[in-house]
N, C-alpha and C positions, 0 to 999 in steps of 0.2 A: 738498500736492502739487498738480499741475496739474489743472484742471477739464476739460481738453480730452478729448473723447470719441473713442474709436477703435472701429472695427468689428472683428469677430472675426478677420478675415484679417490685419489689421495686428498684432493682439495675438499671433496665432499666429507670425507672422514674427519679432516681437521676442522672444518667449519660446522659440522653436524647439520649440513643442508643436503637435501636429496639431489641426485644428478638432474632430475627434472627441474627442480627449483633453480639450480645453477644455470641450466640451459635457458630457462625462462628469463633470468636476469640478463643473460647474453642477448636474447631476442629483443628485450626492451632497451638494450644499450647501456645498462647500468655497469656491467662488467664484461669486458671483451678479453678473451684469452690473449696473452702476450705473444703467443706463437702457435704454430701448428707443426706437428711432427711430419715426417715425410709420408707417413700413412694417413695424414689428415686428422690425427687426434689433437684435441685441444690441449694446449700447454699453458700452465699458469705459473706466475711468480709469487713471491712473498707479498709484493705490492697488490697483486690481484686478490690474494687471500685476505689482506687487510681491508680492501674494499668490500669484499663479501661479508666480513665481520661487522663492518659499519652497517651494512644493509640488514644483516641478521639482528643486530641490536635495535635498529629503528623499527622493524616490522611489528614486534609485539607492543610497541608504544603507539601504534596506529598511524604512523606516517605513511603517506601515499608514495607510489613509485615516483611521481613527479617531485615530491619533496626530497626523496632520497637522491634523485638525480641533481636537484638544486644544491643540496649540501655537498655532495661529492664534487660537483663542479667548482664550488667555492673553495673547498679544501685542495682540489687539484691545482687551482690557480695559485693559492697560497704556497703550495709545496713545489711549484714548478721551477723555482729558481730564477724565473724571469724577473726583471726589474719592474716593480710595481710602483706607481705613483702613490703618494700618501693617501689621497682621496680614494683611489681604487682599493688599496690595501684595507683601509678603514671600512669601506663598504662591504668587502668580503668578510672581514672580521665581524661586522654587525650581522651579517647573514648567519654566521656560525653561532653568534650569541643568541640569536632568535631561536635557533634550533635547540640550543642548550636549555633555554628557558622553557620551551615547549616540552622538552624531554623531562625536565624537572617537574613540571605540572602533571604530566602523565604518570610519573613515578609516584607522586603524592596520591593521585587518584587510585593507583594500584595498591598502595599501602592501605588506604581506607577499605578497598574491596577485600584485601587479604585479611585485615582485622575482622571484618564482618564474617568472612568465611570461617576463620578460626573460631570466632564466637559461636557461630552456628554449629560447627563440628563439636565444640565443647558442650553445647546445649544437648545435642543428640547423644553424646557420650554420657552425660549426666542422666539423661532419661533412661538409657539402657542400663546404667549402673543401678538406678532406682528400681527398675523392673526386675533385675537379677537378684536383688535383695529381698524380694517378696516371696 
């Protein structure tokens, strides 16, 4: 990925996360700025932004910070370029598969909730239409 560094404000705009949230993820060790400017400002790379996007996508699905950390750890190891044994690689891939399955289950639950919410909104709309015709 690109080595260009961004300050936290640009990262916040790109990820649609607040500065406070990004700092919180730094405090919890999920995303550490790749560098600091001479003035002490946090500097992030595209890789850091990609990590934040993973976290942003996991959060509404109900994943905990520990689960986010576990998935990021697995993908970091897979992406590291280090030579991995077949068993280690398979174990890491299995961790990723587990999160994929959990995400798919959460997506299905959200689809059901959305369908119910749309049905409710339609019911209210029909009720208002009925009242307006009186």
